[in-house]
C-alpha positions as CSV (number, residue, x, y, z in Angstrom):
1,M,-89.1,24.9,-59.5
2,G,-92.4,23.8,-58.1
3,K,-95.7,23.2,-59.9
4,N,-96.7,26.8,-59.4
5,G,-93.3,28.1,-60.3
6,D,-92.3,28.9,-56.7
7,V,-88.7,28.3,-55.7
8,A,-88.4,26.7,-52.2
9,S,-84.7,27.1,-52.0
10,N,-81.8,27.8,-54.3
11,H,-78.3,27.5,-52.9
12,I,-75.0,28.7,-54.4
13,R,-71.9,27.8,-52.5
14,V,-68.6,29.6,-52.8
15,E,-65.4,27.5,-53.2
16,L,-63.1,28.1,-50.3
17,D,-59.6,27.4,-49.2
18,T,-60.0,24.2,-47.1
19,E,-56.8,24.6,-45.1
20,I,-58.2,25.8,-41.8
21,D,-55.7,26.3,-38.9
22,P,-57.3,24.6,-35.8
23,L,-55.4,26.9,-33.5
24,I,-56.9,30.0,-35.1
25,G,-60.1,29.0,-36.9
26,G,-61.6,29.7,-40.3
27,V,-64.6,29.9,-42.6
28,S,-65.8,26.4,-43.5
29,V,-68.8,27.2,-45.7
30,A,-70.1,30.3,-47.5
31,G,-72.5,31.2,-50.2
32,K,-75.9,32.6,-51.1
33,V,-79.4,31.2,-50.5
34,Y,-82.7,32.2,-52.0
35,K,-85.8,31.0,-50.3
36,K,-89.5,31.5,-51.0
37,D,-92.6,30.5,-49.0
38,S,-91.8,26.9,-48.0
39,G,-88.1,27.7,-47.5
40,A,-88.5,28.4,-43.8
41,M,-87.1,26.0,-41.2
42,V,-89.6,23.9,-39.4
43,H,-87.5,22.6,-36.5
44,M,-84.9,24.3,-34.3
45,R,-81.4,23.7,-35.6
46,Y,-78.0,23.5,-33.8
47,L,-75.4,24.6,-36.3
48,G,-72.3,23.5,-34.3
49,S,-70.4,26.5,-35.7
50,Y,-70.8,30.3,-35.7
51,A,-72.5,31.9,-38.7
52,V,-73.2,35.4,-40.0
53,L,-76.2,35.9,-42.3
54,Y,-76.8,39.1,-44.2
55,V,-80.3,39.5,-45.6
56,M,-79.7,40.8,-49.1
57,D,-83.4,41.1,-50.1
58,G,-86.8,40.1,-48.8
59,G,-87.5,39.3,-45.2
60,G,-89.2,37.0,-42.7
61,W,-88.7,36.0,-39.1
62,Y,-86.1,34.6,-36.7
63,E,-86.5,32.8,-33.4
64,D,-84.3,30.8,-31.0
65,E,-84.6,28.5,-28.0
66,R,-84.1,31.4,-25.6
67,G,-87.6,32.6,-26.4
68,Y,-86.4,35.5,-28.7
69,R,-88.5,36.1,-31.8
70,S,-88.3,39.0,-34.2
71,K,-89.2,40.2,-37.7
72,V,-86.3,40.2,-40.1
73,S,-86.0,42.8,-42.9
74,K,-83.7,43.5,-45.8
75,G,-80.3,44.7,-44.5
76,D,-80.6,42.9,-41.2
77,V,-77.8,40.6,-39.9
78,L,-78.2,37.3,-38.0
79,I,-75.4,36.0,-35.8
80,I,-75.7,32.3,-35.0
81,H,-73.9,30.6,-32.1
82,P,-72.9,26.9,-32.2
83,D,-74.9,26.0,-29.1
84,V,-78.1,28.1,-29.6
85,G,-81.0,26.3,-31.2
86,H,-82.7,28.5,-33.8
87,R,-84.8,28.7,-36.9
88,Y,-85.7,31.4,-39.5
89,G,-87.0,32.0,-43.0
90,P,-89.4,33.9,-45.1
91,A,-92.9,34.6,-44.0
92,P,-95.8,33.3,-46.2
93,G,-95.8,35.2,-49.5
94,Q,-92.3,36.6,-48.9
95,H,-88.9,35.7,-50.2
96,W,-85.5,35.6,-48.4
97,H,-82.2,36.1,-50.1
98,E,-79.1,35.7,-47.8
99,L,-75.3,35.9,-48.0
100,Y,-73.8,33.6,-45.3
101,L,-70.5,32.5,-43.8
102,V,-70.1,29.6,-41.4
103,F,-67.0,29.8,-39.2
104,Q,-65.4,28.4,-36.1
105,G,-62.2,28.5,-34.1
106,P,-60.5,30.0,-31.0
107,I,-60.1,33.5,-32.5
108,F,-63.9,33.8,-32.8
109,D,-64.4,32.4,-29.3
110,L,-62.3,35.4,-28.1
111,W,-64.7,37.8,-30.0
112,R,-67.7,36.1,-28.4
113,D,-66.1,36.3,-24.9
114,A,-65.4,40.0,-25.5
115,G,-69.0,40.7,-26.3
116,Y,-68.7,41.5,-30.0
117,L,-70.3,38.4,-31.4
118,K,-73.6,38.3,-29.7
119,S,-76.2,35.7,-30.9
120,G,-79.4,37.1,-32.5
121,L,-80.6,39.8,-34.8
122,W,-78.6,43.0,-35.6
123,K,-80.2,46.0,-37.2
124,G,-79.0,49.4,-38.4
125,E,-79.7,52.2,-40.9
126,S,-80.6,50.8,-44.3
127,Q,-77.8,52.5,-46.3
128,V,-75.1,51.7,-43.8
129,M,-76.2,48.1,-43.6
130,E,-76.3,47.8,-47.4
131,E,-72.7,49.1,-47.6
132,W,-71.7,46.6,-44.9
133,G,-73.2,43.7,-46.8
134,K,-71.5,44.7,-50.0
135,E,-68.2,45.0,-48.3
136,L,-68.6,41.5,-46.7
137,E,-69.5,40.0,-50.1
138,E,-66.4,41.7,-51.7
139,Y,-64.1,40.3,-49.1
140,L,-65.5,36.9,-49.6
141,K,-64.8,37.2,-53.4
142,M,-61.3,38.5,-52.8
143,Y,-60.1,36.0,-50.1
144,A,-62.2,32.9,-50.7
145,M,-58.9,31.0,-51.4
146,N,-56.9,32.4,-48.6
147,Q,-58.1,31.5,-45.1
148,A,-55.7,33.8,-43.3
149,H,-56.9,36.9,-45.1
150,L,-60.5,35.8,-45.0
151,V,-60.4,35.3,-41.2
152,S,-58.8,38.7,-40.8
153,A,-61.5,40.3,-43.0
154,L,-64.3,38.6,-41.2
155,Q,-63.0,39.9,-37.9
156,L,-62.9,43.4,-39.3
157,M,-66.5,43.1,-40.4
158,I,-67.5,41.8,-37.0
159,A,-65.9,44.9,-35.4
160,K,-67.7,47.2,-37.9
161,L,-71.0,45.5,-37.2
162,S,-70.8,46.2,-33.5
163,S,-70.3,49.9,-34.2
164,I,-73.1,50.4,-36.7
165,T,-75.9,48.3,-35.3
166,Y,-77.9,47.6,-32.2
167,S,-78.8,44.1,-31.0
168,G,-82.4,42.8,-31.0
169,T,-85.1,45.3,-30.2
170,K,-83.1,47.4,-27.7
171,K,-80.6,49.8,-29.0
172,I,-77.2,49.8,-27.2
173,R,-76.4,53.1,-25.6
174,R,-73.1,54.3,-27.0
175,D,-72.5,56.4,-23.9
176,H,-73.1,53.4,-21.5
177,W,-70.4,53.1,-18.9
178,S,-69.5,49.6,-20.0
179,T,-69.0,50.6,-23.6
180,L,-66.7,53.5,-22.5
181,A,-64.8,51.1,-20.2
182,M,-64.3,48.5,-23.0
183,K,-62.9,51.2,-25.3
184,Q,-60.5,52.4,-22.5
185,L,-59.4,48.8,-21.8
186,A,-58.9,47.8,-25.4
187,G,-57.0,50.9,-26.5
188,S,-54.6,51.7,-23.6
189,D,-52.7,50.4,-20.7
190,R,-54.1,52.9,-18.2
191,D,-54.4,51.9,-14.6
192,L,-57.6,50.1,-13.9
193,H,-58.3,52.1,-10.7
194,E,-58.0,55.3,-12.7
195,I,-60.5,54.1,-15.3
196,A,-62.9,53.1,-12.5
197,G,-62.5,56.6,-10.9
198,E,-63.4,58.3,-14.2
199,L,-66.5,56.3,-14.3
200,G,-67.4,57.3,-10.8
201,M,-66.9,53.9,-9.2
202,S,-64.7,52.3,-6.7
203,Y,-62.4,49.7,-8.3
204,E,-64.2,46.8,-6.6
205,H,-67.6,48.0,-7.7
206,F,-66.2,48.6,-11.3
207,R,-64.6,45.1,-11.4
208,K,-67.8,43.3,-10.2
209,S,-70.1,45.4,-12.4
210,F,-67.9,45.0,-15.5
211,K,-67.7,41.2,-15.1
212,K,-71.5,41.0,-14.7
213,E,-72.1,43.1,-17.8
214,V,-69.4,41.7,-20.1
215,G,-68.7,38.2,-18.7
216,L,-65.0,38.9,-18.0
217,S,-63.1,40.9,-15.4
218,P,-61.5,44.2,-16.7
219,L,-58.1,42.6,-16.6
220,Q,-59.3,39.5,-18.4
221,Y,-61.0,41.6,-21.1
222,R,-57.9,43.8,-21.5
223,N,-55.6,40.8,-21.9
224,K,-57.9,39.1,-24.5
225,Q,-58.0,42.3,-26.6
226,L,-54.2,42.5,-26.3
227,A,-53.9,38.9,-27.5
228,I,-56.1,39.8,-30.5
229,R,-54.0,42.8,-31.3
230,A,-50.8,40.7,-31.0
231,Y,-52.2,38.1,-33.5
232,H,-53.1,40.8,-36.0
233,L,-49.7,42.4,-35.8
234,I,-47.9,39.1,-36.1
235,M,-49.9,38.0,-39.1
236,G,-50.4,41.3,-40.8
237,S,-47.0,43.0,-40.5
238,E,-43.4,42.3,-41.3
239,D,-42.2,43.5,-37.8
240,S,-40.2,41.0,-35.8
241,V,-41.9,39.4,-32.8
242,K,-39.6,41.4,-30.6
243,E,-40.6,44.6,-32.2
244,I,-44.3,43.7,-31.9
245,A,-43.8,42.8,-28.2
246,R,-42.3,46.2,-27.6
247,K,-45.2,47.9,-29.4
248,L,-47.6,46.1,-27.1
249,G,-45.7,47.0,-23.9
250,F,-43.9,43.7,-23.4
251,Y,-40.2,44.0,-22.6
252,D,-39.6,40.4,-21.7
253,D,-39.7,38.2,-24.8
254,A,-40.2,35.0,-22.9
255,Y,-43.1,36.5,-21.0
256,F,-44.7,37.7,-24.3
257,S,-44.3,34.3,-25.8
258,K,-45.9,32.7,-22.7
259,F,-48.8,35.2,-22.8
260,F,-49.5,34.6,-26.5
261,K,-49.3,30.8,-26.1
262,K,-51.9,31.0,-23.4
263,Y,-54.5,32.2,-25.9
264,Y,-53.4,30.5,-29.1
265,G,-51.7,27.4,-28.0
266,V,-48.4,28.1,-29.8
267,A,-45.6,30.7,-29.6
268,P,-45.7,33.8,-31.8
269,N,-42.9,32.6,-34.0
270,E,-44.7,29.3,-34.6
271,V,-47.8,31.1,-35.8
272,R,-45.9,32.7,-38.7
273,S,-44.3,29.4,-39.7
274,M,-47.6,27.6,-40.1
């Protein structure tokens, strides 16, 4: 407490399972922070990891080295990237109460590459965002001492976030061609030329436009989504690796193992034995 009774910053950390698999990733730090007045950051910070911050109460501002600055309100979510300088905090006379998780690893790099983990401010309808924040907090309480479950829960919350919010100040059009294409690519093994045709494009135009928009070619995006699905099935079900391979459309076990190892560095059977 200060002389005038103001609290600059109170920090409560959550005890976590410290056994993080470097081939997958995990949550390294989590907790709640309460800031008031002088609790705002003065200099740009490079975190070196990803972070998600849910503003439980209060508000303030956020800015990063890319020139982006925005007002932050209760219910908003900040996604921080390891390599993006940033700072944030309460405005004068305001307070800021946040729930945060700091995380890293190859599995989250995949989410970033796929466009679901964009750096910056995410907003949505107040009631929906409040429910999202409560669910995130509940998962943290349930799985703090189990990294595998916590990583799976965090991925679920990232996926939900992208469907209930818009990024920055410009709302994402849900009928945008790239959003439709991403859904088609992630949920089916349909021919890429057929998808391009339904979007009114030649395949070459579709391929170039998709890569410009998403950062990956349609085939690269599909394969990364397939790798994520494979990991979830391997870690979240009792099906054999062979059964999972068949579910995902692989009929050559050696090829499936090679495909999986390309993304995670180990064979499917090795992941379960870790």
